[in-house]
Each structure stands twice: as structure tokens, then as C-alpha cells.
C-alpha positions as a Markdown table, in Angstrom:
| # | Residue | x | y | z |
|---|---|---|---|---|
| 1 | Met | 4.8 | -3.0 | -27.6 |
| 2 | Ser | 2.3 | -0.2 | -28.1 |
| 3 | Ser | 3.0 | 3.3 | -29.4 |
| 4 | Phe | 1.4 | 6.8 | -29.6 |
| 5 | Ile | 1.5 | 8.8 | -32.8 |
| 6 | Ile | 1.0 | 12.4 | -31.9 |
| 7 | Asp | 0.2 | 15.3 | -34.3 |
| 8 | Gly | 1.1 | 18.2 | -32.1 |
| 9 | Gly | 0.6 | 22.0 | -32.2 |
| 10 | Tyr | -3.1 | 22.1 | -31.5 |
| 11 | Lys | -4.7 | 24.2 | -28.8 |
| 12 | Leu | -6.9 | 22.2 | -26.4 |
| 13 | Ser | -10.1 | 23.3 | -24.6 |
| 14 | Gly | -12.9 | 21.9 | -22.4 |
| 15 | Ser | -13.1 | 20.0 | -19.2 |
| 16 | Ile | -11.4 | 16.9 | -18.0 |
| 17 | Ser | -12.1 | 14.7 | -14.9 |
| 18 | Val | -9.4 | 13.2 | -12.8 |
| 19 | Gln | -9.0 | 9.4 | -12.2 |
| 20 | Gly | -8.7 | 7.9 | -8.8 |
| 21 | Ala | -5.4 | 8.0 | -7.1 |
| 22 | Lys | -3.0 | 5.3 | -8.3 |
| 23 | Asn | -0.8 | 5.3 | -5.2 |
| 24 | Glu | -3.7 | 5.3 | -2.8 |
| 25 | Ala | -5.4 | 2.5 | -4.7 |
| 26 | Leu | -2.3 | 0.2 | -4.4 |
| 27 | Glu | -2.3 | 0.7 | -0.7 |
| 28 | Val | -6.0 | 0.1 | 0.0 |
| 29 | Leu | -6.1 | -2.8 | -2.4 |
| 30 | Ser | -3.3 | -4.5 | -0.3 |
| 31 | Ala | -5.2 | -3.8 | 2.9 |
| 32 | Val | -8.1 | -6.1 | 1.9 |
| 33 | Leu | -5.8 | -9.0 | 2.9 |
| 34 | Leu | -6.1 | -7.9 | 6.5 |
| 35 | Thr | -9.6 | -9.2 | 6.9 |
| 36 | Ser | -11.7 | -12.2 | 6.0 |
| 37 | Glu | -14.7 | -10.0 | 5.5 |
| 38 | Ser | -15.8 | -8.1 | 2.4 |
| 39 | Val | -14.3 | -4.7 | 1.5 |
| 40 | Arg | -15.8 | -2.5 | -1.2 |
| 41 | Ile | -13.5 | 0.1 | -2.8 |
| 42 | Ser | -14.6 | 2.6 | -5.5 |
| 43 | Asn | -12.9 | 5.2 | -7.7 |
| 44 | Ile | -10.1 | 2.7 | -8.4 |
| 45 | Pro | -8.3 | 3.8 | -11.6 |
| 46 | Glu | -8.4 | 1.1 | -14.2 |
| 47 | Ile | -4.7 | 1.3 | -15.1 |
| 48 | Leu | -2.2 | -1.5 | -15.7 |
| 49 | Asp | -0.7 | -1.3 | -12.1 |
| 50 | Thr | -4.0 | -1.5 | -10.3 |
| 51 | Leu | -5.5 | -4.1 | -12.7 |
| 52 | Asn | -2.4 | -6.3 | -12.3 |
| 53 | Leu | -2.6 | -6.0 | -8.5 |
| 54 | Ile | -6.3 | -7.0 | -8.6 |
| 55 | Lys | -5.4 | -10.0 | -10.8 |
| 56 | Leu | -2.7 | -10.9 | -8.3 |
| 57 | Leu | -5.2 | -10.8 | -5.5 |
| 58 | Gly | -7.5 | -13.0 | -7.4 |
| 59 | Asp | -4.7 | -15.5 | -8.1 |
| 60 | Met | -4.1 | -15.5 | -4.3 |
| 61 | Gly | -7.7 | -16.7 | -3.7 |
| 62 | Val | -9.3 | -13.3 | -3.0 |
| 63 | Lys | -12.9 | -13.2 | -4.3 |
| 64 | Val | -13.2 | -10.2 | -6.6 |
| 65 | Glu | -16.6 | -8.8 | -7.7 |
| 66 | Lys | -16.8 | -5.9 | -10.1 |
| 67 | His | -19.8 | -3.7 | -9.8 |
| 68 | Ala | -18.9 | -1.0 | -12.3 |
| 69 | Cys | -15.8 | 0.7 | -13.7 |
| 70 | Gly | -13.5 | 1.3 | -10.8 |
| 71 | Asp | -15.9 | -0.2 | -8.2 |
| 72 | Tyr | -15.0 | -3.6 | -6.7 |
| 73 | Thr | -15.7 | -5.7 | -3.7 |
| 74 | Phe | -13.0 | -8.0 | -2.3 |
| 75 | Cys | -13.2 | -10.9 | 0.1 |
| 76 | Ala | -10.0 | -12.5 | 1.3 |
| 77 | Ser | -11.7 | -15.2 | 3.4 |
| 78 | Glu | -10.0 | -18.1 | 1.6 |
| 79 | Ile | -6.3 | -17.4 | 0.7 |
| 80 | Asn | -4.4 | -20.0 | -1.2 |
| 81 | Leu | -1.3 | -20.1 | 1.0 |
| 82 | Asp | 0.4 | -22.8 | -1.2 |
| 83 | Tyr | 0.4 | -20.3 | -4.0 |
| 84 | Val | 1.3 | -17.3 | -1.8 |
| 85 | Phe | 4.4 | -19.0 | -0.6 |
| 86 | Ser | 5.5 | -20.3 | -4.0 |
| 87 | Ala | 8.2 | -19.2 | -6.5 |
| 88 | Glu | 5.5 | -18.5 | -9.1 |
| 89 | Phe | 3.9 | -16.0 | -6.7 |
| 90 | Val | 7.2 | -14.2 | -6.1 |
| 91 | Lys | 7.8 | -14.0 | -9.8 |
| 92 | Ser | 4.4 | -12.3 | -10.3 |
| 93 | Cys | 5.1 | -9.9 | -7.5 |
| 94 | Ala | 8.5 | -8.9 | -8.8 |
| 95 | Lys | 6.9 | -7.4 | -11.9 |
| 96 | Leu | 4.7 | -5.0 | -9.9 |
| 97 | Arg | 6.0 | -2.3 | -7.7 |
| 98 | Gly | 2.8 | -2.0 | -5.6 |
| 99 | Ser | 3.0 | -5.7 | -4.6 |
| 100 | Val | 5.5 | -4.8 | -1.9 |
| 101 | Met | 2.6 | -3.6 | 0.2 |
| 102 | Ile | 1.0 | -7.0 | 0.4 |
| 103 | Ala | 3.9 | -8.3 | 2.6 |
| 104 | Gly | 2.7 | -6.4 | 5.7 |
| 105 | Pro | -0.9 | -7.7 | 5.6 |
| 106 | Leu | 0.3 | -11.3 | 4.9 |
| 107 | Leu | 2.9 | -11.2 | 7.7 |
| 108 | Ala | 0.4 | -9.9 | 10.2 |
| 109 | Arg | -2.4 | -12.2 | 9.3 |
| 110 | Phe | -0.6 | -15.5 | 8.5 |
| 111 | Gly | 2.8 | -15.1 | 10.1 |
| 112 | Arg | 4.7 | -15.4 | 6.8 |
| 113 | Ala | 5.4 | -13.4 | 3.7 |
| 114 | Tyr | 7.7 | -13.2 | 0.8 |
| 115 | Phe | 9.1 | -9.8 | -0.1 |
| 116 | Pro | 10.5 | -9.7 | -3.6 |
| 117 | Lys | 12.7 | -7.0 | -4.9 |
| 118 | Pro | 10.3 | -4.5 | -6.5 |
| 119 | Gly | 9.8 | -4.0 | -10.2 |
| 120 | Gly | 8.1 | -1.0 | -11.9 |
| 121 | Asp | 9.8 | 2.1 | -13.2 |
| 122 | Lys | 13.5 | 2.2 | -14.1 |
| 123 | Ile | 14.2 | 5.4 | -12.2 |
| 124 | Gly | 17.0 | 4.3 | -9.9 |
| 125 | Arg | 17.5 | 2.2 | -6.8 |
| 126 | Arg | 14.5 | 1.5 | -4.6 |
| 127 | Arg | 15.6 | 0.6 | -1.2 |
| 128 | Val | 13.5 | -1.9 | 0.9 |
| 129 | Asp | 15.4 | -1.4 | 4.1 |
| 130 | Thr | 12.7 | 0.7 | 5.7 |
| 131 | His | 10.1 | -2.1 | 5.2 |
| 132 | Ile | 12.4 | -4.9 | 6.4 |
| 133 | Glu | 13.6 | -3.0 | 9.4 |
| 134 | Gly | 10.1 | -2.0 | 10.4 |
| 135 | Phe | 8.9 | -5.6 | 10.3 |
| 136 | Thr | 11.9 | -6.8 | 12.4 |
| 137 | Arg | 11.1 | -4.1 | 14.9 |
| 138 | Leu | 7.6 | -5.8 | 15.1 |
| 139 | Gly | 9.3 | -9.1 | 15.9 |
| 140 | Ala | 9.6 | -10.7 | 12.5 |
| 141 | Ser | 12.7 | -12.5 | 11.2 |
| 142 | Tyr | 13.9 | -12.7 | 7.7 |
| 143 | Asp | 16.4 | -14.4 | 5.3 |
| 144 | Tyr | 17.2 | -13.7 | 1.7 |
| 145 | Asp | 16.4 | -16.5 | -0.8 |
| 146 | Ser | 18.8 | -15.9 | -3.6 |
| 147 | Gln | 17.2 | -18.4 | -5.9 |
| 148 | Ile | 13.9 | -16.5 | -6.2 |
| 149 | Arg | 15.5 | -13.1 | -5.2 |
| 150 | Ala | 13.1 | -12.4 | -2.4 |
| 151 | Tyr | 13.2 | -11.9 | 1.4 |
| 152 | His | 11.3 | -14.6 | 3.4 |
| 153 | Leu | 9.7 | -13.0 | 6.5 |
| 154 | Thr | 8.4 | -15.1 | 9.4 |
| 155 | Ala | 6.7 | -14.3 | 12.6 |
| 156 | Pro | 5.4 | -17.6 | 14.0 |
| 157 | Gln | 4.7 | -16.1 | 17.4 |
| 158 | Gly | 2.8 | -13.2 | 15.9 |
| 159 | Leu | 3.9 | -9.5 | 15.7 |
| 160 | Arg | 4.4 | -7.3 | 18.8 |
| 161 | Gly | 4.1 | -3.5 | 19.0 |
| 162 | Ala | 7.2 | -1.5 | 19.2 |
| 163 | Tyr | 8.6 | 2.0 | 18.9 |
| 164 | Met | 10.5 | 2.8 | 15.6 |
| 165 | Leu | 12.1 | 5.9 | 14.0 |
| 166 | Leu | 12.0 | 5.3 | 10.3 |
| 167 | Asp | 15.3 | 6.1 | 8.4 |
| 168 | Glu | 13.3 | 7.8 | 5.7 |
| 169 | Ala | 9.7 | 9.0 | 5.4 |
| 170 | Ser | 8.9 | 6.2 | 2.9 |
| 171 | Val | 5.2 | 6.2 | 1.7 |
| 172 | Thr | 5.1 | 2.5 | 0.9 |
| 173 | Gly | 7.3 | 1.7 | 3.9 |
| 174 | Thr | 4.9 | 3.6 | 6.2 |
| 175 | Ala | 1.9 | 1.9 | 4.7 |
| 176 | Asn | 3.4 | -1.6 | 4.9 |
| 177 | Ile | 4.4 | -1.2 | 8.5 |
| 178 | Leu | 1.2 | 0.5 | 9.5 |
| 179 | Met | -0.9 | -2.4 | 8.1 |
| 180 | Ala | 1.2 | -5.0 | 9.9 |
| 181 | Ala | 1.0 | -3.1 | 13.1 |
| 182 | Cys | -2.8 | -3.0 | 13.1 |
| 183 | Leu | -2.9 | -6.7 | 14.0 |
| 184 | Ala | 0.2 | -6.7 | 16.2 |
| 185 | Glu | -0.1 | -7.2 | 19.9 |
| 186 | Gly | 0.3 | -4.0 | 21.9 |
| 187 | Val | 1.1 | -0.4 | 20.8 |
| 188 | Thr | 3.3 | 0.5 | 17.8 |
| 189 | Thr | 4.7 | 4.0 | 17.4 |
| 190 | Ile | 6.0 | 5.1 | 14.0 |
| 191 | Tyr | 8.0 | 8.3 | 14.0 |
| 192 | Asn | 9.1 | 10.0 | 10.8 |
| 193 | Ala | 6.1 | 8.4 | 9.1 |
| 194 | Ala | 5.0 | 9.6 | 5.7 |
| 195 | Cys | 1.9 | 11.7 | 6.0 |
| 196 | Glu | 0.8 | 12.0 | 2.3 |
| 197 | Pro | -3.0 | 12.2 | 1.8 |
| 198 | Tyr | -2.9 | 8.7 | 0.5 |
| 199 | Val | -1.4 | 7.4 | 3.8 |
| 200 | Gln | -4.1 | 9.4 | 5.6 |
| 201 | Gln | -6.7 | 7.7 | 3.4 |
| 202 | Leu | -5.3 | 4.3 | 4.2 |
| 203 | Cys | -5.5 | 5.1 | 7.9 |
| 204 | Lys | -9.1 | 6.2 | 7.7 |
| 205 | Met | -10.0 | 3.1 | 5.8 |
| 206 | Leu | -8.3 | 0.9 | 8.4 |
| 207 | Cys | -10.1 | 2.7 | 11.2 |
| 208 | Arg | -13.4 | 2.0 | 9.5 |
| 209 | Met | -12.4 | -1.7 | 9.6 |
| 210 | Gly | -11.8 | -1.4 | 13.3 |
| 211 | Ala | -8.1 | -0.4 | 13.6 |
| 212 | Lys | -7.0 | 2.0 | 16.3 |
| 213 | Ile | -4.7 | 4.7 | 14.9 |
| 214 | Asp | -3.8 | 8.1 | 16.4 |
| 215 | Gly | -1.9 | 10.9 | 14.8 |
| 216 | Ile | -3.4 | 10.6 | 11.3 |
| 217 | Gly | -2.0 | 13.4 | 9.1 |
| 218 | Ser | 1.2 | 13.8 | 11.2 |
| 219 | Asn | 4.6 | 12.1 | 11.0 |
| 220 | Leu | 4.0 | 10.4 | 14.4 |
| 221 | Leu | 1.5 | 7.5 | 14.2 |
| 222 | Arg | 0.4 | 5.4 | 17.2 |
| 223 | Ile | -1.3 | 2.1 | 16.5 |
| 224 | Thr | -3.0 | 0.0 | 19.1 |
| 225 | Gly | -3.2 | -3.5 | 17.8 |
| 226 | Val | -6.5 | -5.4 | 17.5 |
| 227 | Lys | -7.4 | -9.1 | 17.2 |
| 228 | Ser | -9.1 | -8.7 | 13.8 |
| 229 | Leu | -10.5 | -6.3 | 11.3 |
| 230 | Gly | -13.8 | -6.2 | 9.6 |
| 231 | Ser | -15.6 | -5.0 | 6.5 |
| 232 | Cys | -15.9 | -1.4 | 5.2 |
| 233 | Glu | -16.5 | 0.8 | 2.2 |
| 234 | His | -13.9 | 3.2 | 0.8 |
| 235 | Arg | -13.6 | 5.7 | -2.0 |
| 236 | Cys | -10.2 | 6.7 | -3.4 |
| 237 | Leu | -9.2 | 10.4 | -3.7 |
| 238 | Pro | -8.6 | 12.0 | -7.1 |
| 239 | Asp | -5.1 | 11.5 | -8.3 |
| 240 | Met | -3.1 | 14.7 | -7.5 |
| 241 | Ile | -0.3 | 13.6 | -9.9 |
| 242 | Glu | -2.9 | 13.6 | -12.7 |
| 243 | Val | -4.1 | 17.0 | -11.6 |
| 244 | Gly | -0.6 | 18.4 | -11.9 |
| 245 | Ser | -0.1 | 16.7 | -15.2 |
| 246 | Phe | -3.2 | 18.4 | -16.6 |
| 247 | Ile | -2.1 | 21.8 | -15.3 |
| 248 | Gly | 1.2 | 21.1 | -17.2 |
| 249 | Leu | -0.8 | 20.1 | -20.3 |
| 250 | Ala | -2.7 | 23.4 | -20.3 |
| 251 | Ala | 0.5 | 25.4 | -19.9 |
| 252 | Ile | 2.7 | 23.7 | -22.4 |
| 253 | Thr | 0.0 | 23.8 | -25.1 |
| 254 | Arg | -1.1 | 27.4 | -24.1 |
| 255 | Ser | -4.7 | 26.1 | -23.8 |
| 256 | Ser | -7.7 | 26.9 | -21.6 |
| 257 | Ile | -8.7 | 23.8 | -19.6 |
| 258 | Thr | -10.9 | 23.1 | -16.6 |
| 259 | Ile | -9.9 | 20.2 | -14.3 |
| 260 | Lys | -13.0 | 18.8 | -12.5 |
| 261 | Asp | -13.5 | 17.6 | -8.9 |
| 262 | Val | -9.8 | 17.8 | -7.8 |
| 263 | His | -10.3 | 17.8 | -4.0 |
| 264 | Tyr | -8.3 | 21.1 | -4.0 |
| 265 | Glu | -7.5 | 21.0 | -0.2 |
| 266 | Glu | -5.6 | 17.7 | -0.8 |
| 267 | Leu | -3.3 | 19.2 | -3.4 |
| 268 | Gly | -0.9 | 20.8 | -1.0 |
| 269 | Ile | 1.9 | 22.9 | -2.6 |
| 270 | Ile | 1.2 | 21.7 | -6.2 |
| 271 | Pro | -0.8 | 24.7 | -7.4 |
| 272 | Glu | 1.7 | 27.1 | -5.9 |
| 273 | Ser | 4.6 | 25.3 | -7.5 |
| 274 | Phe | 3.1 | 25.8 | -11.0 |
| 275 | Arg | 2.4 | 29.5 | -10.2 |
| 276 | Arg | 6.2 | 29.8 | -9.6 |
| 277 | Leu | 6.6 | 28.9 | -13.3 |
| 278 | Gly | 4.2 | 31.7 | -14.2 |
| 279 | Val | 1.2 | 29.5 | -14.8 |
| 280 | Lys | -2.1 | 31.2 | -13.8 |
| 281 | Leu | -4.8 | 29.0 | -12.3 |
| 282 | Glu | -8.0 | 29.6 | -10.5 |
| 283 | Gln | -9.9 | 27.6 | -7.9 |
| 284 | Arg | -13.5 | 27.4 | -8.9 |
| 285 | Gly | -15.3 | 25.5 | -6.2 |
| 286 | Asp | -13.6 | 22.1 | -6.3 |
| 287 | Asp | -12.4 | 22.6 | -9.9 |
| 288 | Ile | -9.3 | 24.2 | -11.3 |
| 289 | Phe | -9.5 | 26.5 | -14.3 |
| 290 | Ile | -6.3 | 27.3 | -16.3 |
| 291 | Pro | -6.8 | 30.2 | -18.7 |
| 292 | Glu | -5.0 | 30.4 | -22.0 |
| 293 | Gln | -1.7 | 32.3 | -21.7 |
| 294 | Glu | 0.7 | 33.3 | -24.4 |
| 295 | Ser | 3.7 | 33.6 | -22.1 |
| 296 | Tyr | 4.8 | 32.2 | -18.7 |
| 297 | Glu | 7.5 | 33.9 | -16.7 |
| 298 | Ile | 9.4 | 31.9 | -14.1 |
| 299 | Glu | 9.7 | 33.7 | -10.7 |
| 300 | Ser | 13.0 | 34.4 | -9.0 |
| 301 | Phe | 13.6 | 34.1 | -5.3 |
| 302 | Ile | 13.3 | 37.3 | -3.3 |
| 303 | Asp | 17.0 | 38.0 | -3.5 |
| 304 | Gly | 16.9 | 37.7 | -7.2 |
| 305 | Ser | 18.6 | 34.2 | -7.4 |
| 306 | Ile | 17.5 | 31.5 | -9.8 |
| 307 | Met | 14.3 | 29.6 | -8.9 |
| 308 | Thr | 14.8 | 26.1 | -7.6 |
| 309 | Ile | 12.0 | 23.6 | -7.6 |
| 310 | Ala | 12.8 | 20.5 | -5.6 |
| 311 | Asp | 10.9 | 17.5 | -4.3 |
| 312 | Ala | 10.4 | 16.9 | -0.6 |
| 313 | Pro | 8.3 | 14.7 | 1.7 |
| 314 | Trp | 4.7 | 15.8 | 2.1 |
| 315 | Pro | 3.6 | 18.5 | 2.5 |
| 316 | Gly | 6.5 | 19.3 | 0.1 |
| 317 | Leu | 6.3 | 18.8 | -3.6 |
| 318 | Thr | 5.9 | 15.2 | -4.8 |
| 319 | Pro | 8.8 | 13.9 | -7.0 |
| 320 | Asp | 6.2 | 12.5 | -9.4 |
| 321 | Leu | 5.5 | 15.9 | -10.9 |
| 322 | Leu | 9.1 | 17.2 | -11.5 |
| 323 | Ser | 9.2 | 15.6 | -15.0 |
| 324 | Val | 6.0 | 17.5 | -16.0 |
| 325 | Met | 7.3 | 20.8 | -14.5 |
| 326 | Leu | 10.6 | 20.4 | -16.3 |
| 327 | Val | 8.8 | 20.1 | -19.6 |
| 328 | Val | 6.6 | 23.1 | -18.9 |
| 329 | Ala | 9.8 | 25.1 | -18.0 |
| 330 | Thr | 11.3 | 24.5 | -21.4 |
| 331 | Gln | 8.8 | 27.0 | -22.9 |
| 332 | Cys | 8.6 | 29.5 | -20.0 |
| 333 | Lys | 10.5 | 32.8 | -19.9 |
| 334 | Gly | 13.5 | 32.5 | -17.5 |
| 335 | Ser | 15.5 | 29.7 | -16.0 |
| 336 | Val | 14.9 | 27.2 | -13.2 |
| 337 | Leu | 16.9 | 24.5 | -11.4 |
| 338 | Ile | 15.0 | 21.2 | -11.1 |
| 339 | His | 16.3 | 19.2 | -8.2 |
| 340 | Gln | 15.1 | 15.6 | -8.1 |
| 341 | Lys | 16.4 | 14.3 | -4.8 |
| 342 | Met | 14.9 | 10.9 | -4.4 |
| 343 | Phe | 15.8 | 8.9 | -7.6 |
| 344 | Glu | 19.1 | 9.2 | -9.4 |
| 345 | Ser | 17.8 | 8.1 | -12.9 |
| 346 | Arg | 14.6 | 10.1 | -13.2 |
| 347 | Leu | 16.1 | 13.0 | -15.0 |
| 348 | Phe | 17.9 | 11.0 | -17.7 |
| 349 | Phe | 14.8 | 11.4 | -20.0 |
| 350 | Thr | 16.0 | 15.0 | -20.6 |
| 351 | Asp | 18.3 | 13.9 | -23.4 |
| 352 | Lys | 15.1 | 13.2 | -25.4 |
| 353 | Leu | 13.9 | 16.8 | -24.7 |
| 354 | Ile | 17.3 | 18.1 | -25.8 |
| 355 | Asp | 17.0 | 16.2 | -29.0 |
| 356 | Met | 13.6 | 18.1 | -29.5 |
| 357 | Gly | 15.4 | 21.4 | -29.1 |
| 358 | Ala | 15.1 | 22.1 | -25.4 |
| 359 | Gln | 17.8 | 24.0 | -23.6 |
| 360 | Ile | 18.7 | 21.9 | -20.6 |
| 361 | Ile | 21.9 | 21.4 | -18.7 |
| 362 | Leu | 21.9 | 18.1 | -16.9 |
| 363 | Cys | 24.3 | 18.9 | -14.0 |
| 364 | Asp | 24.3 | 15.4 | -12.4 |
| 365 | Pro | 21.8 | 12.6 | -12.0 |
| 366 | His | 19.7 | 14.7 | -9.6 |
| 367 | Arg | 19.8 | 18.3 | -11.0 |
| 368 | Ala | 19.0 | 19.9 | -14.3 |
| 369 | Val | 19.0 | 23.6 | -15.3 |
| 370 | Val | 16.3 | 24.5 | -17.8 |
| 371 | Ile | 16.6 | 27.7 | -19.8 |
| 372 | Gly | 13.1 | 28.6 | -21.1 |
| 373 | His | 12.5 | 29.4 | -24.8 |
| 374 | Asn | 9.5 | 31.6 | -24.0 |
| 375 | His | 7.9 | 30.0 | -27.1 |
| 376 | Gln | 10.4 | 31.8 | -29.3 |
| 377 | His | 11.9 | 28.5 | -30.3 |
| 378 | Glu | 9.3 | 25.7 | -30.4 |
| 379 | Leu | 10.2 | 22.1 | -29.6 |
| 380 | Lys | 10.7 | 19.8 | -32.6 |
| 381 | Pro | 8.8 | 16.5 | -33.1 |
| 382 | Gly | 10.7 | 13.3 | -32.7 |
| 383 | Lys | 10.7 | 9.6 | -32.0 |
| 384 | Met | 11.2 | 8.6 | -28.4 |
| 385 | Ser | 10.5 | 5.9 | -25.9 |
| 386 | Ser | 8.9 | 6.2 | -22.4 |
| 387 | Pro | 11.4 | 5.1 | -19.7 |
| 388 | Asp | 8.9 | 5.4 | -16.8 |
| 389 | Ile | 5.3 | 6.6 | -16.0 |
| 390 | Arg | 6.1 | 10.2 | -15.2 |
| 391 | Ala | 8.8 | 10.8 | -18.0 |
| 392 | Gly | 6.3 | 9.2 | -20.4 |
| 393 | Ile | 3.5 | 11.7 | -19.6 |
| 394 | Ala | 6.1 | 14.5 | -19.8 |
| 395 | Leu | 7.2 | 13.4 | -23.2 |
| 396 | Leu | 3.6 | 13.2 | -24.3 |
| 397 | Leu | 3.0 | 16.8 | -23.2 |
| 398 | Ala | 6.1 | 17.9 | -25.1 |
| 399 | Ala | 4.9 | 16.1 | -28.2 |
| 400 | Leu | 1.5 | 17.8 | -28.0 |
| 401 | Ser | 3.1 | 21.2 | -27.8 |
| 402 | Cys | 5.2 | 21.0 | -31.0 |
| 403 | Lys | 4.0 | 21.2 | -34.5 |
| 404 | Gly | 4.4 | 18.0 | -36.5 |
| 405 | Arg | 4.3 | 14.3 | -35.9 |
| 406 | Ser | 6.0 | 12.5 | -32.9 |
| 407 | Val | 6.1 | 8.9 | -32.0 |
| 408 | Ile | 6.4 | 7.6 | -28.4 |
| 409 | Asn | 7.1 | 3.9 | -28.0 |
| 410 | Asn | 6.8 | 1.7 | -24.8 |
| 411 | Ile | 3.6 | 3.5 | -23.8 |
| 412 | Asp | 2.7 | 0.6 | -21.5 |
| 413 | Gln | 4.7 | 2.7 | -19.0 |
| 414 | Ile | 2.2 | 5.6 | -19.4 |
| 415 | Asp | -0.8 | 3.2 | -19.2 |
| 416 | Arg | 0.5 | 2.0 | -15.8 |
| 417 | Gly | -0.4 | 5.4 | -14.4 |
| 418 | Tyr | -2.9 | 7.1 | -16.7 |
| 419 | Glu | -6.3 | 5.6 | -17.6 |
| 420 | Ser | -7.2 | 5.9 | -21.3 |
| 421 | Ile | -5.1 | 9.0 | -21.5 |
| 422 | Asp | -5.2 | 9.1 | -25.4 |
| 423 | Ser | -9.0 | 9.1 | -25.6 |
| 424 | Arg | -9.4 | 11.6 | -22.7 |
| 425 | Leu | -7.0 | 14.1 | -24.2 |
| 426 | Asn | -8.5 | 13.6 | -27.7 |
| 427 | Ala | -11.8 | 14.7 | -26.2 |
| 428 | Leu | -10.0 | 18.1 | -25.5 |
| 429 | Gly | -8.9 | 18.4 | -29.1 |
| 430 | Ala | -5.6 | 16.5 | -29.0 |
| 431 | His | -4.6 | 14.3 | -32.0 |
| 432 | Ile | -3.2 | 11.0 | -30.5 |
| 433 | Gln | -3.4 | 7.7 | -32.2 |
| 434 | Arg | -2.7 | 4.4 | -30.4 |
| 435 | Ile | -0.8 | 1.7 | -32.4 |
| 436 | Asp | -0.6 | -1.8 | -30.9 |
């Protein structure tokens, strides 16, 4: 197990570039299985989750050629189906959350797929109903194999287009069903589809491969199935979660930082959500500049009631940034209610912040009230462990803000989502040491 030793309390300065989008990369990497032709993808973040998925694709028989850091060509012309439908394959998939999205392409192209219960973060239940129900709407059948703890999906006659209203606007569910529908016979209509920029990026990539998709960017997608898909080139967007994390970094350490090449128009409500916490930021071309501030004052609603910051489907605020915003709020002036609607365990990391001196009332698994210190009482260093990717980066920001030495264990969780985060932040003036 690896750890970070952080000597906090230093102001940071300079510019930092944003890695490619993790969530998009997991989707488009899965899509290479839809064709026997070559697909080149660039700006892939070289983090544990994407590298593990690339390794899994290679184990499946996909030819993988690396041109440069984050730049790969994939060719799925010769898939090892004996391995793909083995217990060993399911075991590998179960360790990786993003592997759920290879089920749709395999089902569409080969008529069979295993769908293991997903691994990844320990942040609460992750339902797979949306995926399974979407596949059955397309004509697939399934049974649950209790020995390997996976759903076995079959469509020996191929998939057929259908109308479906998703029970939730699931990003991975939408991506999975969308990829399967591209090779289904006839027209598929997906209502209440997720419309995050990453889903839009997947749609655009699939269209370059020859798919026919209408309604991109909306919650109503219409896919006309085609016989086969071909080659294309694709570049991943910058990771908006990392952009938000760096905004939070500048705020909690009261530093002046420029975040480079963020694709500002794709950030949605993220900049405005930080402004509600009193964080000033400026758009400079395609960069974001956060000036040094001594104090941040949380806004109230127009009627004077306490500010609530909650996650919501796009174009609402992504749940992946609530942990970062909660940490920032601990040093703002004022109070805020953080409402995490999607996952019931994601706010449990707040007990570590309370141990550091934060004033937080955890109302229930989904809501926490944060009473800001306004930097009158600084957080205290401590020893902690990262329970998931986003709580891990939030704890790292907290440790960087307080004077003294902190230790964060289980940083493999942070590495799953943030590429070389220690060396990149050290270049800004942070003092982070990695211990293996």
C-alpha cells in the first residue's frame, strides 16, 4: 500500500495542465470492441483505472499500440472469446468499475457477454438495473451465475431496436446501451438518457465510426442500427473533475493558480458553484485563473436562507466534486448544506475532517452541514486513509492547507483518478512525498 506524506501550509503558484477525462476515456476505450478496424485515441489519462482497462483489452486479444503518453491505437480484430467468457475474465472485470461498459459492445458484436457486479469506489450501492433492463429491451436474455457473481447476457438472434425510458439518467448505463444499439437492427430510442459531455463525446466518436445517432447533447437519443462500424481517431476532453479539484486546491490553500486548456464551455455549472462559495475565478481564453484570496464568503439564497449545494444530472453539478467543495467550505465564511443525492456512503469521509478540526454536522448519509472557519481556526494535520478517489483528493487538499505533517494511506484510490498528482502539485510548490 502506498502513502503520501504531506507537509502543508505552503502557498502554491504557477500553472497546471489538466489530464484527459477519466470517465470519457473508460467509455471510448470500451467502444473499440465494436469494430474489427483500428481506432486511435489520444489524451487518455494514464491512471490506474484506464491502464487496467487497457490491460484488460489486451488480455482479451485487442492489439494495443502505444505511440506516446496517452496516445494509443487499438484493433479488436481477433478477440479471444474463450477468455472473454471465462471465470478468470469475470474476476478481472469485477475489480474495475469501468469494465461494465464492455458488456454492451460484446453483446452487440458477439451475441454474448458477462456483466460482473462492478468494483471501484466504496461509496455505496451501484445499481446495474438500468444496464440490464436496457439490454433486455434490445432483445437480450440474462441469468445470474452465482458462482462467479455475474450476469450472463445472450442475444443469439442479435439485438433489435426498441423504445426505452430509463429509470435513471445513468451515465454508464446510457453509454452501455448506446453502444449496443449502434449494431442493433432497426431504431432505438433512449429517453431520459444522460447527456454529460463525456456521453456526447462517445456519440461523436461512434458517428465517426459510422454510427447513426440523433439528439446528441439532449436526453432523447435516437440510434439507427448499422451492420458494422469502422476506424476513427478520437481525442478525450480535459477532465472537468480535475479542473474543479484544482479550483478547490487554489481556494483551500489561498493560492494564485492558472489552470490551462480547460475547455471552459464544457464545464457547465462548475465555475458558478465555486463562486457560490466565494471563490473568485476568471476565464482567460481557455484557461481559468484563480487569484489569491484571504477570505471566501459563502453566498445565501435570495431569501436569506442557507446555501445548499447539491448534485444533479447534467447540466447540474457532478457528484464527483462535492467532496472537494465540502473541504473548501470548511475554511470559508458562512455555512452551507452539502447534499449528496446519488451515493449513500460518499460523505462518511467527513469524520476524518472533523478529526482535523472541521466543524461539520453529518445529518444523514446524504447531507452534511459545514460551518466555515473563515481561516480563524486552521485544520490540524493528521493520519488518514483514502476511501475513494474523490474523498482521497479532498483529504489531500485538506492536508495541503494545514501547517504540519499529514499522512494519507491507500493512495492507490487517488491514483485511480489523478495522474502523477504528487509531482504535478509539487511543481506548484506543494511538499508531497510518495512512500511505497
